[in-house]
N, C-alpha and C positions, 0 to 999 in steps of 0.2 A: 641601631644605625643601619641603613640599607648596603647588602653586601653585592658587590660590582665583581665584572668579570674580571677584573684586575686582579681583585682578591682571590677569585678562583684562582686565574692563572699563575699567582706566586706563591700558594699551598701546593699545586701540582706540579710546580719546577716547568710548566710550559709557556707560549707565548698566548697572549691576548685571543690573537687571531687562531691559534687552536682552539682555543674554548668556544670562539664562535662556529666554529667546524664540526666540531662535536656534536652542538647545542642542533647545528642543521644533519647533523647525520650523513654527514659528508662522506663519502665511500674510501677518500685518499687517506682518511684516520685510523689508524689502526685499531684494532679490537681492544688492544691490549692499555693505548690512552686512553681510549673512551672510556673504558671501565675506572681507572683513574681520575680523569675529569668527572664522571659524575659522582665519583664515591665522596671527591671534595666538594660537587655542589651540596650534595647533601649533608653532607659534614659542617656546612655553612649554613644551611638552610637560604642555597640560592635560587631563585627562581627565574627563568628565562624573562624580557620582556619581550609579551608576543607581538602587540603593539609594536614596538621600535624593527621588530624582525622584518615585519610587513613589511613600513615605511621603505627599508632598504632592498628588500627585493621585491618588490610591488605587487608578488602573487603568493600564495601559496603551496597551490597545484594542487587543492583540495578542496572536495566539493563535500556539502554538509549534508545528511539524510536525517529529516524531519519523520521520525516512525510514530503510530499511535500510542498512545499512553498506556493503554496496559500491555503489561509484559505479556498474558497467557495469549492475549490476539499474537501476536507480534512471535512468538516464539512456538506457537501450537500450528495454525495455520501455514499451511506450503504456499499461498497464494507469494506472503513476503521473502521467501529464497527465492521463489523464482523471478521475481520483480528485481529482488537484490542481485542477481546473477545477472539481467540482463542491463544494471544500472553499470555494474562492474565491467561487465564487457565494453559498454561506450565508454567509459572512463579512461579504460585501458588502452584505447586506441590514441589517445591526446595525453599520455602517461600521466594522468590525476588518479590521485589517493581519493581514498573515501572516510569521514570521520560521520559515525554514527551517532544522533542521541534519541534519549527518549527520557520517559519519566513515569514515579507510579500515578501522577496525575498530570490531567493538561495543564496545571499551574506549573507543574516542574518542569515540565517540556518545554512550555513557554519561556520559563528563567536560563533553562538549557539552550534554548536557541540565543536569546538575548547574548548571554557570554561568549555563543558562538562570532556572533555577530561584532560585536564591541572589540573583542579579543581578538577581531581578525586573525580567524583560525581557518578559515576559510572563504572560498573566493564567490560560491553562490551555494544554493541550497535546492536539493529537491525534496518536497511535501509527498509523501506516499500517502497520502488520503484526504480528501476534500470536506470540510465539516460544512454546515449550513450558517455556524456564525462562528467565524473561524479567526481567535485574534494573533495566529504566527503569520498569519496572511496579512491581515491591516496591519502588523508592525513591519512585515519586512517592505510591504509598499512604504508605510510611510518612513522607512530609510530606505529607502530609493536602492535596493539589495538586490543582486541577483538572484532569481529563485524561479525554477518550476515545479508547477502539481500535479502530480500522475491522479487523474480525475477532474472533473469541471466544476470552477469555483463557483461559488453561490452568487458571487457581487461581482463587479466589475469583471464579467467573463470573458468581454472582448480586449480588453486592458492586460491579463494577463497571460501568460505562456503556460499551458498547460498539454496534457495527452492524455490522452481518452478515448474508450470506445461510444458508439453511441448507443448510450443504454437503453434509452426510451426505445430505439429501433429493435433493438437485440432481444429486450422482453417482448416487445408487440410480438416479435417472428416467433418468439416461442411461446407464448399463450394465443397464438395464430393458429400451429400446429397441433395442440392439444385439441382445438377447437374443431378443424379438420378430422381428429380420431373420434369426434363426436360428442368432447365433453364438453357439458356447461356449468357443472358445478366444480370450477377450478379455483383451489387455493392458493395465497400467496403466503412463503415463507421469508420477510427481509431481514436485513440487519436493523441496527440502530436508524431511527429516520433523522437523528442529528447527520448522519452522511449522505453528502450528494448522491453516491451511487443507487442508494436505497431509494432518495424519494424520484430519481427517473426512471428506475426501474418499474419502481411501483405506479409512476405514470403511464409508461407502456403496457403495464400490463390491463391498466383501466380503460385504455383507449380502445384495446383489442376486445375486450368484451364492450364495450359500447358501440363500436362500428358491428358486433355481431348480434347486437341485440341482447346482450344477457345480462342481467340485473346485477348490481355489484353487492353483492353481501359482504358487510362488515364483519363479519361474524367469522371469513374464511379470510382474514387478513392478518397475519400475524408479526411482530418484530423481536426478535432476540440478538443476541451478541454472533456474531462470525465463528463462533464454535460448536462442536459436535454436538455438546450438552444445551446448546439452542435450539438445535434440531430436534433433540427428543422432545423438551419440553413444547414443542411450537402442535408436533405430532399429537402428546397426548391430548392437550385440548382439543385440537380440530376432531379427533376422534371420536371425543367424547360430546360433542352435539349431535343432535337428534339426527340432524341429515346430513351426514357424514360426506366430504369433497369425495370426487370421484378420479383427481387426479392432485399434484403438487406441483408447484413452480417454486423452485428452491433457489435464492440469488446465489448461493457459495456452495463448492464441494464438499469442502470440509463438511457445513452443515447437513447436508445431504445425507453423508455418512451416518447421521444420527440419525436423521429421519428413516433411513433404510433398517438401523439395529434398533429404532424401535417398533415401525411396523411389525417385523417379524418376531419380535418380543408380544406383543399383539395378535399373532397371528394371522395379521393381514398381508396377503401375498403380490408381491411385485413382480408384473405388469397384470398378473389376473385380475384382483381386486381393486388396484389402484395404479394411476403411472406416476412417474417423477419426472422432472426432467431440472436440471441443474445448470449453475455455471462455472464458469472458470476452466473446465477441460483441463484437471490436475491429472496427475498421472493416476492417484486412487481412484477418480472416477471410474477409468479404463480396467482397476482390479475390482471395484466391489463385487457384489453378488444383491444381483444383478448387474452387469457394466449399466453406468449410467449414461443416458442419451444428455449431454452437457453440450454447454452453448461455450465453443472456444473462443476466449475473447485476447488472444496473443500476449499473454502475461510478460515472457522474454522482453518482444518487442516495445512494450508501455515502457520498459525500462531503457531498453539501447534508445530510444527516441529520446527520452526525458534525458539522459545524460547527453547525448548529441545536441537537444537546444540549449540546454544552459552551458555546455563550454561555449557554443559559438555567442550567447550574452555575456560570458564571463571575457571572450577576448575580443568582443567589438560590441561597445555600448551600442551603437547606431542599429543594433541587428534590431530587425522587425518583430514585433508579441509574434508568437505565433500560435495556432492552435492545430494540434496534428490529432488527425482521428486516425486510429488502428482498426484494422476490420475483424469482421465477426462471423463466427460459423456453427453453424449448428449440427454438432457428429450425433448420429443416430446412432444408438447402441440397443439394448433389449430391458430397457426401463419403461416402455410405452408400449400401449396396445389399444384399439380401437374399442371403445366405449361399449359391454357390453351390457346389451339393456336388462336382460333377464335377470342378471344381479344386481341390478341399481335400481 
């Protein structure tokens, strides 16, 4: 037999309206009453009807966050903590709460998204990455559910609200920087090719080489996870080549720390023997040895703009779909130097 609010109220010796207010975490209800009602709910096995609550209140004032599936990537890479800070700032401006979802696999994450949407637990969602084949995006489009992507959607780009950098232009600028220093043997260390950020940055790298009439060497292109270990593995492979690159482009600062560690192990000096340019400009890039030249992509602003854009869509269904491009800037430090021809 289904347990109702009235059953909880009767056993807790309170009014049904008080139970409803406890479920909604109304600040006017005392903590003692909340504890008593919650204890009765647990004893009776009562679960609030989230669907009904949403219908009555019309809104949850909550934004769902869709994280990448791999927990290691989420909790190790500082990019995510910074972008979450920005999302939180944007949500706080309009008094929205955040609810995070992830899973050990893409399927688990997808199922969690379905539960959040169908359970009406959130008013909209922010996707913290964009994949080439993204079933979450396709589902949210099908459900006509408000969402914003941090990154560039692979499909329906003009129809999906998103906040991104000009990743093609940023990587082209970084590659041009090394070319101006005299480098031609430039390697690219990227993340998964399933991610649009990797696809775009690889395109920018290739464009710069083609415009400078530098042949593209496929052996110089490596793809690993956005983790420190990924950078180490890529460097091991590159440094084992008969003709080593004289410079490295790394698409993520956290990966670049692994790159620097491995180069140090191999006795290869930065920037004397090899130059390194990285991306994201997290705090660790400034603290590394040597400090990394890194492309600042304004991670915090990516998060803030994503929150603001989504809340506008939630509060006004006729809000036009927007593509917001956040500026980037190369921050020069000590990890690059002009090519020393005598050593190469």
